[in-house]
Each structure stands twice: as C-alpha cells, then as structure tokens.
C-alpha positions as CSV (number, residue, x, y, z in Angstrom):
1,X,74.4,11.9,46.5
2,X,73.1,9.5,49.0
3,X,69.3,9.2,49.5
4,X,69.3,11.4,52.7
5,X,71.3,14.3,51.4
6,X,69.5,17.4,50.3
7,X,69.3,17.4,46.5
8,X,69.6,21.2,46.3
9,X,72.5,22.0,48.7
10,X,74.1,18.6,49.0
11,X,75.2,19.5,52.5
12,X,72.4,18.5,54.9
13,X,70.0,15.7,55.4
14,X,66.9,16.2,53.3
15,X,63.7,16.6,55.2
16,X,60.6,18.8,54.5
17,X,61.9,21.2,57.1
18,X,65.3,21.5,55.4
19,X,64.2,21.4,51.8
20,X,61.4,24.0,52.1
21,X,62.7,26.5,54.6
22,X,66.2,25.8,55.9
23,X,68.2,25.0,52.7
24,X,70.2,28.0,51.5
25,X,68.5,27.7,48.0
26,X,65.0,27.6,49.5
27,X,66.0,30.6,51.7
28,X,67.1,32.5,48.5
29,X,63.8,31.7,46.8
30,X,61.8,33.0,49.8
31,X,63.9,36.1,50.0
32,X,63.3,36.8,46.3
33,X,59.6,36.2,46.8
34,X,59.4,38.8,49.6
35,X,61.4,41.2,47.6
36,X,59.0,40.6,44.6
37,X,56.0,41.2,46.8
38,X,57.6,44.2,48.3
39,X,57.4,43.3,52.0
40,X,59.9,42.8,54.8
41,X,59.4,39.4,56.3
42,X,61.1,37.5,59.2
43,X,61.6,34.0,57.8
44,X,61.1,31.2,60.3
45,X,63.1,28.0,60.2
46,X,60.1,26.0,61.4
47,X,57.9,25.1,58.4
48,X,54.7,25.2,60.4
49,X,55.4,28.6,61.8
50,X,56.6,29.7,58.4
51,X,53.2,28.7,56.9
52,X,51.3,30.2,59.8
53,X,53.1,33.5,59.4
54,X,51.6,33.9,55.9
55,X,48.6,35.6,57.4
56,X,47.5,39.2,56.7
57,X,46.1,40.5,59.9
58,X,44.0,43.2,58.3
59,X,43.4,41.2,55.1
60,X,40.1,39.7,54.0
61,X,39.5,36.0,53.7
62,X,40.2,36.2,50.0
63,X,43.4,38.2,50.4
64,X,44.6,35.6,52.9
65,X,43.7,32.9,50.5
66,X,45.8,34.5,47.8
67,X,48.7,35.0,50.2
68,X,48.6,31.4,51.3
69,X,48.4,30.5,47.6
70,X,51.7,32.2,47.1
71,X,53.2,30.2,49.9
72,X,51.8,27.0,48.4
73,X,53.1,27.7,44.9
74,X,56.6,28.4,46.3
75,X,56.6,25.0,48.1
76,X,55.2,23.3,45.0
77,X,57.8,24.9,42.8
78,X,60.6,24.0,45.2
79,X,59.5,20.4,45.2
80,X,59.3,20.2,41.4
81,X,62.7,21.8,41.1
82,X,64.2,19.4,43.5
83,X,62.8,16.5,41.5
84,X,64.2,18.0,38.2
85,X,67.6,18.2,39.9
86,X,67.4,14.6,41.2
87,X,65.7,12.9,38.2
88,X,66.5,15.0,35.2
89,X,70.0,16.3,36.0
90,X,68.6,19.8,36.4
91,X,70.6,22.7,37.8
92,X,69.8,24.5,41.0
93,X,68.3,27.9,40.0
94,X,66.4,29.9,42.6
95,X,65.2,32.5,40.0
96,X,63.7,29.7,37.9
97,X,61.8,28.4,41.0
98,X,60.4,31.9,41.8
99,X,59.4,32.4,38.1
100,X,57.5,29.2,38.1
101,X,55.8,30.0,41.4
102,X,54.8,33.4,40.0
103,X,53.3,31.9,36.9
104,X,51.5,29.1,38.9
105,X,50.1,31.5,41.5
106,X,48.8,33.8,38.8
107,X,47.3,30.9,36.8
108,X,45.6,29.5,39.9
109,X,44.1,33.0,40.7
110,X,43.1,33.5,37.1
111,X,41.2,30.3,37.0
112,X,39.9,29.9,40.6
113,X,39.8,33.4,41.9
114,X,36.4,35.1,41.4
115,X,36.8,38.6,40.1
116,X,40.6,38.3,39.8
117,X,41.1,40.4,36.7
118,X,44.8,41.2,36.8
119,X,47.0,40.5,33.9
120,X,50.2,38.5,34.3
121,X,52.3,41.6,33.9
122,X,50.2,43.3,36.7
123,X,50.9,40.3,38.9
124,X,54.6,40.4,38.2
125,X,55.1,44.1,38.4
126,X,52.8,44.9,41.4
127,X,51.8,41.7,43.2
128,X,51.1,43.4,46.6
129,X,48.6,45.8,44.9
130,X,46.9,42.8,43.3
131,X,46.6,41.1,46.6
132,X,45.5,44.1,48.6
133,X,42.8,45.2,46.0
134,X,41.4,41.6,45.7
135,X,38.2,41.7,47.8
C-alpha cells in the first residue's frame, strides 16, 4: 500500500472525505449504524453535509448532542480501525467498528450525560428510544 491509498479499501486515495464517508467500508458502518438506530437516512458523500445532517429537527439540545455524539464516535472508531489496519496488521471489519462506536457512545453518555440512566443493553437494543427520551 502506498501512503496515499485508503487503508480500508485499497482502491482510492485516502482523504478524510473518502475514509469517513465515501469508502465502501465506511459506508457499510454508517448503514449498520442507521439500521441499529432504526431510522432511514440518506447518506451524503460530503463529510460536512454528512455531519450537518445529524440534526434532529424536533429534538432538544441534549438529544441533538447525543445524536452528534453518535456521529463523532463512528468517525473516531473508523479512525482507530484504520490505524489498527495500517499499524497492527488488523483486518477490516465493519461490525467491529460499529460495536466499538456503540460502546464508546454509551460510555461517553454514561459519564458525561446528566440524567442518562440507560443500561448498555438498553442502548444496544433500543438506541432511538434512549435518544428520544433523553431530555
């Protein structure tokens, strides 16, 4: 792999845009995320628009913070996974990326979210309910 080839797909130039939203593996992670949350979502290929689309029109400030937190943990987990592939001979695994993002988002909410009292199993089994009932 040369230094400009995407570490996950090996078929395109690696850029933030490609790695986090355009790469087929990132696309798979985002698709699994939306399925997990239980929503239909039109994914954007522009990373800025993708981030901006993580906004709940009727959501409270706290609910939007949680939703943006999910986006952030997906990005963070994709980056860590990319580094594991590059530096530790890791294997590309979209499910593993999502699982790490699920855990990180729950831990972040558990430690930083005031009045976030949901168990990890609640978060995994019904994340949308956790987000919508978080006031």
